[in-house]
MITI-304089 format. One record per residue (C-alpha): residue number from 1; residue in one letter; x, y, z. Coordinates in nm, 2 decimals. Example, Ala and Ser with C-alpha at 12.3 -4.5 7.8 and 13.67 -1.06 7.14 Angstrom:
BEGIN
{site 1 A {1.23 -0.45 0.78}};
{site 2 S {1.37 -0.11 0.71}};
This chain:
BEGIN
{site 1 X {0.00 0.00 0.00}};
{site 2 X {0.29 0.23 0.08}};
{site 3 X {0.44 0.20 -0.27}};
{site 4 X {0.09 0.24 -0.43}};
{site 5 X {0.04 0.57 -0.24}};
{site 6 X {0.37 0.70 -0.35}};
{site 7 X {0.30 0.60 -0.71}};
{site 8 X {-0.04 0.76 -0.70}};
{site 9 X {0.11 1.09 -0.57}};
{site 10 X {0.38 1.08 -0.83}};
{site 11 X {0.13 1.02 -1.12}};
{site 12 X {-0.09 1.31 -0.99}};
{site 13 X {0.21 1.54 -0.98}};
{site 14 X {0.29 1.42 -1.34}};
{site 15 X {-0.06 1.50 -1.45}};
{site 16 X {-0.05 1.85 -1.30}};
{site 17 X {0.28 1.92 -1.47}};
{site 18 X {0.15 1.81 -1.80}};
{site 19 X {-0.16 2.03 -1.76}};
{site 20 X {0.04 2.34 -1.68}};
{site 21 X {0.33 2.27 -1.92}};
{site 22 X {0.47 2.57 -2.10}};
{site 23 X {0.50 2.58 -2.47}};
{site 24 X {0.79 2.36 -2.62}};
{site 25 X {0.97 2.67 -2.74}};
{site 26 X {1.03 2.79 -2.38}};
{site 27 X {1.40 2.83 -2.32}};
{site 28 X {1.59 2.84 -2.00}};
{site 29 X {1.85 3.11 -1.92}};
{site 30 X {2.21 3.00 -1.91}};
{site 31 X {2.44 3.12 -1.63}};
{site 32 X {2.81 3.01 -1.65}};
{site 33 X {3.04 3.10 -1.36}};
{site 34 X {3.42 3.04 -1.41}};
{site 35 X {3.63 3.05 -1.09}};
{site 36 X {3.98 3.07 -1.24}};
{site 37 X {4.25 2.85 -1.08}};
{site 38 X {4.02 2.67 -0.84}};
{site 39 X {4.14 2.32 -0.74}};
{site 40 X {3.87 2.06 -0.72}};
{site 41 X {4.02 1.90 -0.41}};
{site 42 X {4.03 2.23 -0.22}};
{site 43 X {3.65 2.24 -0.20}};
{site 44 X {3.43 2.09 0.07}};
{site 45 X {3.20 1.94 -0.19}};
{site 46 X {3.49 1.72 -0.31}};
{site 47 X {3.61 1.63 0.04}};
{site 48 X {3.85 1.91 0.15}};
{site 49 X {3.89 1.94 0.53}};
{site 50 X {3.91 2.32 0.54}};
{site 51 X {3.60 2.53 0.52}};
{site 52 X {3.71 2.71 0.20}};
{site 53 X {3.38 2.68 0.01}};
{site 54 X {3.08 2.68 0.25}};
{site 55 X {2.85 2.88 0.01}};
{site 56 X {2.93 2.66 -0.29}};
{site 57 X {2.90 2.34 -0.08}};
{site 58 X {2.55 2.44 0.02}};
{site 59 X {2.46 2.52 -0.34}};
{site 60 X {2.61 2.20 -0.46}};
{site 61 X {2.37 2.00 -0.24}};
{site 62 X {2.10 2.11 -0.48}};
{site 63 X {2.29 2.03 -0.79}};
{site 64 X {2.45 1.77 -1.01}};
{site 65 X {2.81 1.73 -0.92}};
{site 66 X {3.06 1.58 -1.16}};
{site 67 X {3.32 1.40 -0.96}};
{site 68 X {3.56 1.34 -1.25}};
{site 69 X {3.56 1.65 -1.47}};
{site 70 X {3.87 1.75 -1.66}};
{site 71 X {3.99 2.06 -1.83}};
{site 72 X {4.16 2.04 -2.17}};
{site 73 X {4.44 2.28 -2.08}};
{site 74 X {4.60 2.39 -1.75}};
{site 75 X {4.60 2.75 -1.87}};
{site 76 X {4.33 3.02 -1.88}};
{site 77 X {4.32 3.11 -2.25}};
{site 78 X {4.31 2.77 -2.42}};
{site 79 X {4.09 2.62 -2.14}};
{site 80 X {3.82 2.89 -2.18}};
{site 81 X {3.84 2.87 -2.56}};
{site 82 X {3.77 2.50 -2.53}};
{site 83 X {3.47 2.56 -2.30}};
{site 84 X {3.32 2.81 -2.54}};
{site 85 X {3.38 2.61 -2.86}};
{site 86 X {3.38 2.24 -2.76}};
{site 87 X {3.71 2.20 -2.94}};
{site 88 X {4.05 2.07 -2.81}};
{site 89 X {4.32 2.33 -2.78}};
{site 90 X {4.52 2.17 -3.06}};
{site 91 X {4.22 2.21 -3.29}};
{site 92 X {4.10 2.56 -3.21}};
{site 93 X {4.47 2.68 -3.19}};
{site 94 X {4.42 2.96 -2.94}};
{site 95 X {4.72 2.91 -2.72}};
{site 96 X {4.95 3.21 -2.72}};
{site 97 X {4.93 3.59 -2.70}};
{site 98 X {4.93 3.62 -3.08}};
{site 99 X {4.64 3.38 -3.14}};
{site 100 X {4.27 3.46 -3.19}};
{site 101 X {3.98 3.24 -3.26}};
{site 102 X {3.90 3.19 -3.63}};
{site 103 X {3.57 3.30 -3.77}};
{site 104 X {3.51 2.94 -3.89}};
{site 105 X {3.43 2.84 -3.53}};
{site 106 X {3.10 2.94 -3.36}};
{site 107 X {3.11 3.01 -2.98}};
{site 108 X {2.84 2.91 -2.74}};
{site 109 X {2.75 3.28 -2.71}};
{site 110 X {2.71 3.31 -3.09}};
{site 111 X {2.49 3.00 -3.11}};
{site 112 X {2.27 3.13 -2.83}};
{site 113 X {2.25 3.48 -2.97}};
{site 114 X {2.14 3.34 -3.30}};
{site 115 X {1.84 3.19 -3.11}};
{site 116 X {1.74 3.52 -2.96}};
{site 117 X {1.93 3.51 -2.63}};
{site 118 X {2.05 3.83 -2.47}};
{site 119 X {2.42 3.77 -2.40}};
{site 120 X {2.65 3.93 -2.15}};
{site 121 X {2.99 3.85 -2.01}};
{site 122 X {3.18 4.01 -1.71}};
{site 123 X {3.54 3.89 -1.73}};
{site 124 X {3.88 3.97 -1.59}};
{site 125 X {4.25 3.90 -1.68}};
{site 126 X {4.44 3.98 -2.00}};
{site 127 X {4.38 3.62 -2.12}};
{site 128 X {4.01 3.70 -2.18}};
{site 129 X {4.09 4.02 -2.36}};
{site 130 X {3.85 4.08 -2.66}};
{site 131 X {4.16 4.06 -2.89}};
{site 132 X {4.14 3.68 -2.86}};
{site 133 X {3.79 3.69 -3.00}};
{site 134 X {3.61 3.51 -2.72}};
{site 135 X {3.39 3.81 -2.70}};
{site 136 X {3.21 3.70 -3.02}};
{site 137 X {2.84 3.66 -2.97}};
{site 138 X {2.82 3.87 -2.65}};
{site 139 X {2.62 4.19 -2.68}};
{site 140 X {2.79 4.31 -2.36}};
{site 141 X {3.15 4.20 -2.30}};
{site 142 X {3.26 4.38 -1.99}};
{site 143 X {3.63 4.31 -1.98}};
{site 144 X {3.84 4.49 -1.72}};
{site 145 X {4.20 4.49 -1.61}};
{site 146 X {4.42 4.77 -1.47}};
{site 147 X {4.77 4.76 -1.34}};
{site 148 X {4.85 5.12 -1.41}};
{site 149 X {4.77 5.44 -1.22}};
{site 150 X {4.43 5.51 -1.09}};
{site 151 X {4.34 5.82 -0.89}};
{site 152 X {4.70 5.89 -0.82}};
{site 153 X {4.78 5.55 -0.68}};
{site 154 X {4.94 5.24 -0.82}};
{site 155 X {4.68 4.98 -0.88}};
{site 156 X {4.82 4.63 -0.85}};
{site 157 X {4.50 4.45 -0.96}};
{site 158 X {4.48 4.24 -1.27}};
{site 159 X {4.11 4.30 -1.32}};
{site 160 X {3.84 4.38 -1.07}};
{site 161 X {3.82 4.19 -0.75}};
{site 162 X {3.52 3.97 -0.70}};
{site 163 X {3.32 4.23 -0.51}};
{site 164 X {3.37 4.48 -0.79}};
{site 165 X {3.28 4.22 -1.05}};
{site 166 X {2.96 4.15 -0.87}};
{site 167 X {2.87 4.51 -0.86}};
{site 168 X {2.88 4.53 -1.24}};
{site 169 X {2.68 4.21 -1.27}};
{site 170 X {2.42 4.33 -1.02}};
{site 171 X {2.39 4.65 -1.22}};
{site 172 X {2.32 4.45 -1.53}};
{site 173 X {2.07 4.23 -1.35}};
{site 174 X {1.88 4.53 -1.21}};
{site 175 X {1.74 4.63 -1.54}};
{site 176 X {1.64 4.33 -1.56}};
{site 177 X {1.78 4.15 -1.87}};
{site 178 X {1.55 4.02 -2.13}};
{site 179 X {1.49 3.65 -2.10}};
{site 180 X {1.62 3.41 -2.21}};
{site 181 X {1.97 3.53 -2.15}};
{site 182 X {2.33 3.39 -2.14}};
{site 183 X {2.53 3.53 -1.85}};
{site 184 X {2.91 3.45 -1.82}};
{site 185 X {3.09 3.57 -1.51}};
{site 186 X {3.46 3.51 -1.46}};
{site 187 X {3.64 3.56 -1.13}};
{site 188 X {4.02 3.58 -1.11}};
{site 189 X {4.08 3.63 -0.74}};
{site 190 X {4.21 3.28 -0.66}};
{site 191 X {4.49 3.31 -0.92}};
{site 192 X {4.84 3.39 -0.81}};
{site 193 X {4.90 3.76 -0.73}};
{site 194 X {5.14 4.01 -0.88}};
{site 195 X {5.22 4.26 -0.60}};
{site 196 X {5.41 4.09 -0.32}};
{site 197 X {5.26 3.77 -0.18}};
{site 198 X {5.18 3.51 -0.45}};
{site 199 X {4.82 3.48 -0.31}};
{site 200 X {4.68 3.78 -0.14}};
{site 201 X {4.31 3.78 -0.04}};
{site 202 X {4.16 4.08 0.14}};
{site 203 X {4.10 4.06 0.52}};
{site 204 X {3.99 3.85 0.70}};
{site 205 X {4.04 3.58 0.43}};
{site 206 X {4.41 3.63 0.36}};
{site 207 X {4.52 3.48 0.70}};
{site 208 X {4.21 3.26 0.75}};
{site 209 X {4.41 2.94 0.72}};
{site 210 X {4.77 3.04 0.78}};
{site 211 X {4.75 2.94 1.15}};
{site 212 X {5.07 3.00 1.36}};
{site 213 X {5.31 3.01 1.07}};
{site 214 X {5.65 3.12 1.21}};
{site 215 X {5.85 3.13 0.89}};
{site 216 X {5.98 3.44 0.72}};
{site 217 X {5.86 3.40 0.36}};
{site 218 X {5.78 3.74 0.23}};
{site 219 X {5.67 3.66 -0.12}};
{site 220 X {6.00 3.66 -0.30}};
{site 221 X {6.36 3.79 -0.29}};
{site 222 X {6.60 4.01 -0.48}};
{site 223 X {6.32 4.24 -0.60}};
{site 224 X {6.12 3.96 -0.76}};
{site 225 X {5.79 3.87 -0.59}};
{site 226 X {5.46 3.69 -0.63}};
{site 227 X {5.39 3.52 -0.96}};
{site 228 X {5.72 3.61 -1.11}};
{site 229 X {5.90 3.47 -0.81}};
{site 230 X {5.71 3.14 -0.84}};
{site 231 X {5.80 3.12 -1.20}};
{site 232 X {6.16 3.18 -1.11}};
{site 233 X {6.14 2.88 -0.87}};
{site 234 X {6.01 2.66 -1.15}};
{site 235 X {6.28 2.77 -1.39}};
{site 236 X {6.56 2.71 -1.14}};
{site 237 X {6.41 2.39 -1.01}};
{site 238 X {6.41 2.51 -0.65}};
{site 239 X {6.18 2.38 -0.38}};
{site 240 X {6.03 2.56 -0.08}};
{site 241 X {6.08 2.44 0.28}};
{site 242 X {5.77 2.25 0.38}};
{site 243 X {5.65 2.51 0.63}};
{site 244 X {5.68 2.78 0.36}};
{site 245 X {5.50 2.56 0.10}};
{site 246 X {5.21 2.50 0.34}};
{site 247 X {5.19 2.87 0.42}};
{site 248 X {5.17 2.95 0.04}};
{site 249 X {4.90 2.69 0.00}};
{site 250 X {4.71 2.84 0.29}};
{site 251 X {4.72 3.18 0.13}};
{site 252 X {4.57 3.02 -0.18}};
{site 253 X {4.29 2.87 0.03}};
{site 254 X {4.22 3.22 0.16}};
{site 255 X {4.16 3.34 -0.19}};
{site 256 X {3.92 3.05 -0.25}};
{site 257 X {3.72 3.14 0.07}};
{site 258 X {3.70 3.51 -0.04}};
{site 259 X {3.57 3.41 -0.39}};
{site 260 X {3.33 3.16 -0.25}};
{site 261 X {3.17 3.44 -0.04}};
{site 262 X {3.13 3.65 -0.35}};
{site 263 X {2.99 3.38 -0.57}};
{site 264 X {2.75 3.30 -0.29}};
{site 265 X {2.63 3.66 -0.31}};
{site 266 X {2.57 3.63 -0.68}};
{site 267 X {2.37 3.31 -0.64}};
{site 268 X {2.17 3.47 -0.36}};
{site 269 X {2.09 3.77 -0.58}};
{site 270 X {1.98 3.54 -0.86}};
{site 271 X {1.77 3.34 -0.62}};
{site 272 X {1.59 3.65 -0.48}};
{site 273 X {1.52 3.77 -0.84}};
{site 274 X {1.37 3.43 -0.92}};
{site 275 X {1.61 3.40 -1.21}};
{site 276 X {1.80 3.11 -1.06}};
{site 277 X {1.50 2.88 -1.09}};
{site 278 X {1.46 2.96 -1.46}};
{site 279 X {1.82 2.90 -1.54}};
{site 280 X {2.07 2.63 -1.62}};
{site 281 X {2.36 2.72 -1.38}};
{site 282 X {2.71 2.58 -1.43}};
{site 283 X {3.01 2.65 -1.20}};
{site 284 X {3.35 2.53 -1.32}};
{site 285 X {3.72 2.61 -1.31}};
{site 286 X {3.95 2.64 -1.60}};
{site 287 X {4.24 2.47 -1.42}};
{site 288 X {4.38 2.41 -1.07}};
{site 289 X {4.71 2.50 -0.91}};
{site 290 X {5.01 2.30 -0.80}};
{site 291 X {5.22 2.33 -0.49}};
{site 292 X {5.52 2.12 -0.58}};
{site 293 X {5.33 1.79 -0.55}};
{site 294 X {5.51 1.71 -0.87}};
{site 295 X {5.81 1.95 -0.84}};
{site 296 X {5.66 2.28 -0.96}};
{site 297 X {5.42 2.56 -0.86}};
{site 298 X {5.16 2.77 -1.05}};
{site 299 X {5.00 2.57 -1.34}};
{site 300 X {5.26 2.44 -1.58}};
{site 301 X {5.18 2.06 -1.59}};
{site 302 X {4.90 1.81 -1.64}};
{site 303 X {4.88 1.62 -1.31}};
{site 304 X {4.55 1.58 -1.13}};
{site 305 X {4.59 1.89 -0.91}};
{site 306 X {4.58 2.09 -1.23}};
{site 307 X {4.35 1.92 -1.48}};
{site 308 X {4.09 1.75 -1.25}};
{site 309 X {3.85 2.04 -1.20}};
{site 310 X {3.51 2.11 -1.03}};
{site 311 X {3.19 2.11 -1.23}};
{site 312 X {2.86 2.18 -1.06}};
{site 313 X {2.54 2.21 -1.26}};
{site 314 X {2.19 2.30 -1.17}};
{site 315 X {1.89 2.25 -1.39}};
{site 316 X {1.60 2.50 -1.39}};
{site 317 X {1.28 2.46 -1.20}};
{site 318 X {1.08 2.46 -1.52}};
{site 319 X {0.79 2.21 -1.59}};
{site 320 X {0.98 2.05 -1.88}};
{site 321 X {1.28 1.99 -1.67}};
{site 322 X {1.07 1.89 -1.36}};
{site 323 X {0.89 1.64 -1.58}};
{site 324 X {1.22 1.49 -1.69}};
{site 325 X {1.34 1.48 -1.32}};
{site 326 X {1.01 1.32 -1.21}};
{site 327 X {1.01 1.05 -1.47}};
{site 328 X {1.37 0.97 -1.39}};
{site 329 X {1.26 0.89 -1.03}};
{site 330 X {1.03 0.60 -1.14}};
{site 331 X {1.24 0.29 -1.20}};
{site 332 X {1.17 -0.08 -1.17}};
{site 333 X {1.43 -0.27 -0.97}};
{site 334 X {1.38 -0.65 -0.97}};
{site 335 X {1.54 -0.70 -0.63}};
{site 336 X {1.32 -0.46 -0.43}};
{site 337 X {1.01 -0.39 -0.64}};
{site 338 X {0.89 -0.05 -0.75}};
{site 339 X {1.07 0.24 -0.59}};
{site 340 X {1.18 0.59 -0.66}};
{site 341 X {1.52 0.68 -0.79}};
{site 342 X {1.62 1.04 -0.77}};
{site 343 X {1.81 1.23 -1.04}};
{site 344 X {2.18 1.15 -0.99}};
{site 345 X {2.34 1.41 -0.77}};
{site 346 X {2.70 1.27 -0.80}};
{site 347 X {2.82 1.15 -1.13}};
{site 348 X {3.14 0.95 -1.12}};
{site 349 X {3.19 0.89 -1.50}};
{site 350 X {3.48 1.10 -1.65}};
{site 351 X {3.37 1.41 -1.84}};
{site 352 X {3.55 1.69 -2.01}};
{site 353 X {3.49 2.07 -2.02}};
{site 354 X {3.45 2.04 -2.40}};
{site 355 X {3.12 1.86 -2.31}};
{site 356 X {2.98 2.17 -2.16}};
{site 357 X {2.86 2.34 -2.48}};
{site 358 X {2.68 2.04 -2.63}};
{site 359 X {2.52 1.96 -2.30}};
{site 360 X {2.38 2.31 -2.26}};
{site 361 X {2.26 2.32 -2.62}};
{site 362 X {2.10 1.97 -2.59}};
{site 363 X {1.89 2.08 -2.29}};
{site 364 X {1.78 2.38 -2.49}};
{site 365 X {1.70 2.17 -2.80}};
{site 366 X {1.95 2.37 -3.01}};
{site 367 X {2.16 2.19 -3.27}};
{site 368 X {2.53 2.23 -3.23}};
{site 369 X {2.79 2.23 -3.51}};
{site 370 X {2.90 1.89 -3.65}};
{site 371 X {3.27 1.97 -3.58}};
{site 372 X {3.24 1.99 -3.20}};
{site 373 X {3.46 1.74 -3.02}};
{site 374 X {3.27 1.72 -2.69}};
{site 375 X {2.95 1.52 -2.63}};
{site 376 X {2.62 1.60 -2.46}};
{site 377 X {2.60 1.47 -2.10}};
{site 378 X {2.22 1.49 -2.09}};
{site 379 X {2.18 1.11 -2.12}};
{site 380 X {2.44 1.06 -1.85}};
{site 381 X {2.26 1.30 -1.62}};
{site 382 X {1.93 1.11 -1.68}};
{site 383 X {2.10 0.79 -1.56}};
{site 384 X {2.20 0.62 -1.88}};
{site 385 X {2.52 0.42 -1.88}};
{site 386 X {2.80 0.64 -2.02}};
{site 387 X {2.99 0.54 -2.33}};
{site 388 X {3.36 0.48 -2.28}};
{site 389 X {3.56 0.79 -2.35}};
{site 390 X {3.92 0.89 -2.32}};
{site 391 X {4.02 1.22 -2.15}};
{site 392 X {4.29 1.45 -2.30}};
{site 393 X {4.46 1.75 -2.15}};
{site 394 X {4.77 1.95 -2.22}};
{site 395 X {4.99 2.22 -2.07}};
{site 396 X {5.03 2.57 -2.23}};
{site 397 X {5.36 2.50 -2.41}};
{site 398 X {5.25 2.17 -2.55}};
{site 399 X {5.54 1.99 -2.40}};
{site 400 X {5.32 1.77 -2.18}};
{site 401 X {5.00 1.59 -2.25}};
{site 402 X {4.78 1.34 -2.06}};
{site 403 X {4.54 1.07 -2.17}};
{site 404 X {4.32 0.90 -1.92}};
{site 405 X {4.13 0.58 -2.00}};
{site 406 X {3.93 0.44 -1.71}};
{site 407 X {4.15 0.44 -1.41}};
{site 408 X {4.48 0.46 -1.61}};
{site 409 X {4.65 0.78 -1.69}};
{site 410 X {4.95 0.84 -1.91}};
{site 411 X {5.15 1.16 -1.88}};
{site 412 X {5.34 1.21 -2.20}};
{site 413 X {5.62 1.45 -2.28}};
{site 414 X {5.60 1.57 -2.64}};
{site 415 X {5.79 1.52 -2.87}};
{site 416 X {6.06 1.33 -2.68}};
{site 417 X {5.81 1.05 -2.58}};
{site 418 X {5.90 1.03 -2.21}};
{site 419 X {5.62 0.86 -2.03}};
{site 420 X {5.47 0.82 -1.68}};
{site 421 X {5.18 0.58 -1.61}};
{site 422 X {4.96 0.60 -1.31}};
{site 423 X {4.68 0.39 -1.17}};
{site 424 X {4.44 0.65 -1.04}};
{site 425 X {4.23 0.38 -0.87}};
{site 426 X {4.50 0.30 -0.63}};
{site 427 X {4.72 0.61 -0.66}};
{site 428 X {4.50 0.91 -0.71}};
{site 429 X {4.78 1.15 -0.63}};
{site 430 X {5.01 1.01 -0.90}};
{site 431 X {5.30 0.92 -0.67}};
{site 432 X {5.41 0.59 -0.83}};
{site 433 X {5.51 0.57 -1.20}};
{site 434 X {5.41 0.23 -1.34}};
{site 435 X {5.53 0.28 -1.70}};
{site 436 X {5.80 0.02 -1.66}};
{site 437 X {5.59 -0.23 -1.47}};
{site 438 X {5.30 -0.20 -1.71}};
{site 439 X {5.49 -0.17 -2.04}};
{site 440 X {5.21 -0.30 -2.26}};
{site 441 X {4.95 -0.07 -2.11}};
{site 442 X {5.18 0.22 -2.13}};
{site 443 X {5.25 0.15 -2.50}};
{site 444 X {4.88 0.11 -2.58}};
{site 445 X {4.79 0.45 -2.42}};
{site 446 X {5.08 0.61 -2.61}};
{site 447 X {4.94 0.46 -2.93}};
{site 448 X {4.60 0.60 -2.86}};
{site 449 X {4.74 0.94 -2.77}};
{site 450 X {4.94 0.97 -3.09}};
{site 451 X {4.64 0.87 -3.30}};
{site 452 X {4.43 1.13 -3.12}};
{site 453 X {4.70 1.39 -3.15}};
{site 454 X {4.72 1.34 -3.53}};
{site 455 X {4.34 1.37 -3.56}};
{site 456 X {4.30 1.69 -3.36}};
{site 457 X {4.59 1.85 -3.54}};
{site 458 X {4.43 1.76 -3.88}};
{site 459 X {4.10 1.90 -3.76}};
{site 460 X {4.28 2.22 -3.66}};
{site 461 X {4.38 2.28 -4.02}};
{site 462 X {4.02 2.38 -4.09}};
{site 463 X {4.01 2.60 -3.78}};
{site 464 X {4.35 2.76 -3.77}};
{site 465 X {4.37 3.06 -3.55}};
{site 466 X {4.47 3.39 -3.70}};
{site 467 X {4.75 3.60 -3.55}};
{site 468 X {4.70 3.94 -3.38}};
{site 469 X {4.94 4.20 -3.28}};
{site 470 X {4.96 4.23 -2.90}};
{site 471 X {5.00 4.59 -2.77}};
{site 472 X {5.28 4.68 -2.54}};
{site 473 X {5.06 4.73 -2.23}};
{site 474 X {4.90 4.38 -2.26}};
{site 475 X {5.25 4.23 -2.30}};
{site 476 X {5.38 4.40 -1.99}};
{site 477 X {5.07 4.30 -1.79}};
{site 478 X {5.11 3.94 -1.88}};
{site 479 X {5.48 3.96 -1.80}};
{site 480 X {5.41 4.10 -1.46}};
{site 481 X {5.20 3.79 -1.39}};
{site 482 X {5.49 3.57 -1.47}};
{site 483 X {5.34 3.43 -1.79}};
{site 484 X {5.62 3.56 -2.02}};
{site 485 X {5.98 3.66 -1.99}};
């Protein structure tokens, strides 16, 4: 009788939904939030012990959480270009300061704008400068960075801080925007800093996790500080003392906590305005950060701390989506009879950030270009068994790639062919290289990588990026962050 009552209630709910269903052309808003440089394993949602992300953790409990999401590049520019185009970096070719997206590729913003979406982006850092053409399709592309003089003071800020970014977003939301809309918000506050300390969040966040650190690390030496000093450590192969390393990592966590607070403010504003319930909301990071787990700092490699990223997704409270969620709860299980099965909240199958664009478009019933290299995750979200897929990532220079198949991951140096093989099932932190113990498996993954590499390079011939002159100010700004010499 208990099961029958639940079924009766569910069917009644289903009938009510069908009766009040909106027209099939109803389209949800899309809200994409990128938290630059956020490590997946430094979030409470993914098991971190420190309270770095209380606001996001609460939000994630209402969402779909991808436990094995991977970026295609451990660098801001190619990673965001892959998100917006569903192409691997070696295909879209937007990798360096002189690159820009070719007109032959359509961005997510362009595809949504063509379907009548109002589009707006609020972004920071020189790597999202309009000169790279990621602004295409956005009616408003609010890009900001300033390291020069402002009101008689030197401004050491590579873009707005998160509070300032929120103010510009809130001003846009106050109109309010015409629905449906696509809103892209990019926060840069977690990224390494450029003034003195390599990570420098405002009070009280800056020292929130530093504890009783007694060391004397001041951010650098010899007139070189912050990001440039960290890059110098990489170049010279130097290592921090463990107390200093932990201190630097604690400063980084402070930046996460600060950004979490501000993202929470944005989500709260969207909730109050009722826009959150009518939107597909996606929160991701473009890459993580390393603290000499594999010998380096910043984000120069393709180990898990860099390419395994957070991906949190919330579907709208719309009758069409509610109907899909409701149906997904009704499943027959031979072992225990008829019972409800909720929409999956944690998804353990490996996914890639190039899957983001086709997933969004699939939910909106919009066709995506045939050349995209990602796949829609709608079926996976609905509970269908995922098809086997390999995961590929690269560093900015192209000297290091990774391929992951199942629990096995190959880190491959290109073009010299040096390999490391890891069993992520037993060694999630990649501490034991099995390339010599598992020679056949290592060779097979290398073969798969080389075949994939040839394919994406050939695909890139049709989408070759065009070159742009980079002005002196942008070059100096990027240099100050330690990106170029």
